[in-house]
C-alpha positions as CSV (number, residue, x, y, z in Angstrom):
1,X,-10.0,41.6,-8.6
2,X,-8.5,38.5,-8.4
3,X,-4.5,38.7,-8.9
4,X,-2.0,35.8,-8.6
5,X,1.7,36.6,-8.6
6,X,4.5,34.1,-8.7
7,X,8.1,34.8,-7.9
8,X,11.2,32.8,-7.3
9,X,12.2,31.5,-10.6
10,X,16.0,31.8,-11.4
11,X,18.7,30.1,-13.4
12,X,20.2,27.2,-11.8
13,X,22.8,24.5,-12.3
14,X,21.6,20.8,-12.7
15,X,20.9,19.3,-9.3
16,X,20.0,22.4,-7.7
17,X,16.7,23.5,-6.0
18,X,14.3,26.5,-6.3
19,X,11.4,27.5,-4.5
20,X,8.5,29.0,-6.1
21,X,5.7,31.5,-4.5
22,X,2.4,32.1,-5.7
23,X,0.7,34.9,-3.8
24,X,-2.9,35.5,-4.1
25,X,-5.1,38.7,-3.9
26,X,-8.8,39.0,-4.2
27,X,-9.3,35.4,-3.3
28,X,-8.6,33.0,-0.5
29,X,-6.5,30.2,-1.5
30,X,-8.2,27.8,1.1
31,X,-11.2,28.0,-0.9
32,X,-9.6,26.7,-4.0
33,X,-7.5,24.2,-6.0
34,X,-4.1,25.5,-6.9
35,X,-2.4,24.1,-9.7
36,X,1.2,24.7,-11.0
37,X,1.7,24.8,-14.5
38,X,4.9,24.9,-16.9
39,X,5.3,26.2,-20.4
40,X,8.1,26.0,-22.9
41,X,8.1,27.8,-26.2
42,X,6.3,25.8,-29.0
43,X,4.8,23.6,-26.7
44,X,1.5,23.0,-24.9
45,X,0.9,24.5,-21.3
46,X,1.7,21.2,-19.0
47,X,0.4,20.3,-15.6
48,X,3.4,19.7,-12.7
49,X,1.2,20.0,-9.3
50,X,-2.2,20.2,-7.7
51,X,-3.1,20.8,-4.2
52,X,-6.8,20.7,-3.1
53,X,-7.4,22.5,0.0
54,X,-10.7,21.0,0.7
55,X,-9.0,17.6,1.3
56,X,-5.2,18.7,1.4
57,X,-4.4,16.3,-1.4
58,X,-1.9,16.8,-3.9
59,X,-1.2,15.3,-7.2
60,X,2.0,15.3,-9.5
61,X,3.2,14.8,-13.2
62,X,4.9,11.8,-13.2
63,X,8.3,13.6,-14.1
64,X,8.4,15.6,-11.4
65,X,6.9,12.9,-8.7
66,X,9.5,13.0,-5.8
67,X,11.3,16.1,-6.6
68,X,8.9,18.6,-6.6
69,X,6.6,19.5,-3.4
70,X,3.5,21.9,-3.1
71,X,2.5,23.4,0.0
72,X,0.1,26.1,1.3
73,X,0.4,28.8,4.0
74,X,-3.0,29.9,4.4
75,X,-2.1,32.8,6.6
76,X,0.1,34.1,4.1
77,X,-2.4,33.2,1.2
78,X,0.5,31.7,-0.5
79,X,1.2,28.3,-2.2
80,X,4.6,27.0,-2.7
81,X,6.3,24.7,-5.2
82,X,9.5,23.4,-3.5
83,X,11.7,22.1,-6.8
84,X,14.8,19.7,-6.0
85,X,16.9,17.9,-8.1
86,X,16.5,19.9,-10.8
87,X,17.2,19.0,-14.6
88,X,17.7,20.7,-17.9
89,X,14.2,19.3,-19.0
90,X,12.7,21.3,-15.9
91,X,13.3,24.8,-17.6
92,X,10.1,26.4,-18.4
93,X,8.1,29.5,-17.6
94,X,6.3,28.4,-14.5
95,X,2.4,29.6,-13.8
96,X,0.1,29.1,-10.7
97,X,-3.8,29.0,-11.3
98,X,-6.8,29.0,-9.0
99,X,-9.7,26.6,-9.5
100,X,-12.9,25.9,-7.5
101,X,-14.2,23.4,-9.6
102,X,-11.2,20.9,-8.7
103,X,-12.3,19.4,-5.5
104,X,-9.7,16.6,-4.5
105,X,-6.3,15.9,-6.2
106,X,-6.3,12.8,-4.8
107,X,-9.6,11.6,-6.7
108,X,-9.3,13.2,-10.1
109,X,-5.5,12.4,-10.2
110,X,-3.9,14.0,-13.3
111,X,-7.5,15.5,-14.4
112,X,-7.2,18.0,-11.8
113,X,-4.1,19.6,-13.9
114,X,-6.1,20.1,-16.9
115,X,-5.8,23.9,-17.9
116,X,-9.4,24.2,-18.6
117,X,-10.7,23.6,-14.8
118,X,-8.5,26.8,-13.9
119,X,-10.1,30.3,-14.2
120,X,-7.3,32.5,-12.5
121,X,-3.5,32.6,-13.9
122,X,-0.6,34.2,-12.6
123,X,1.8,35.9,-15.1
124,X,4.7,33.3,-14.8
125,X,8.3,33.1,-13.5
126,X,11.2,31.9,-15.7
127,X,13.3,28.6,-14.4
128,X,16.3,28.0,-16.1
129,X,18.4,24.8,-15.7
130,X,21.6,24.8,-17.1
131,X,25.4,24.0,-16.4
């Protein structure tokens, strides 16, 4: 049974940092693309970042470019989303997801962050940025 479990969400002040973790069981993340998504009530879930293990490339939503970084620890079967310089607009529930149909973040660009490509999803973790 495939399971993705996110953790690390919290409440922080603007300008703060958080690191989200996504631990996988039932699949080897090295064989999948991992996307990070976020959703606020009343809005569509949107892609934030994607890492494709096949070529090691990443792609980010423009609003988080330079502030967020996605990395992978194969030994722990875990993917991380480091979030720096957080802004109130980053407040959302954050989800990780796995896809074996996204092969290159670099070549696919933002298309790699379309939710329909992803077959496995975590339950989400809340990030709140507020003063």
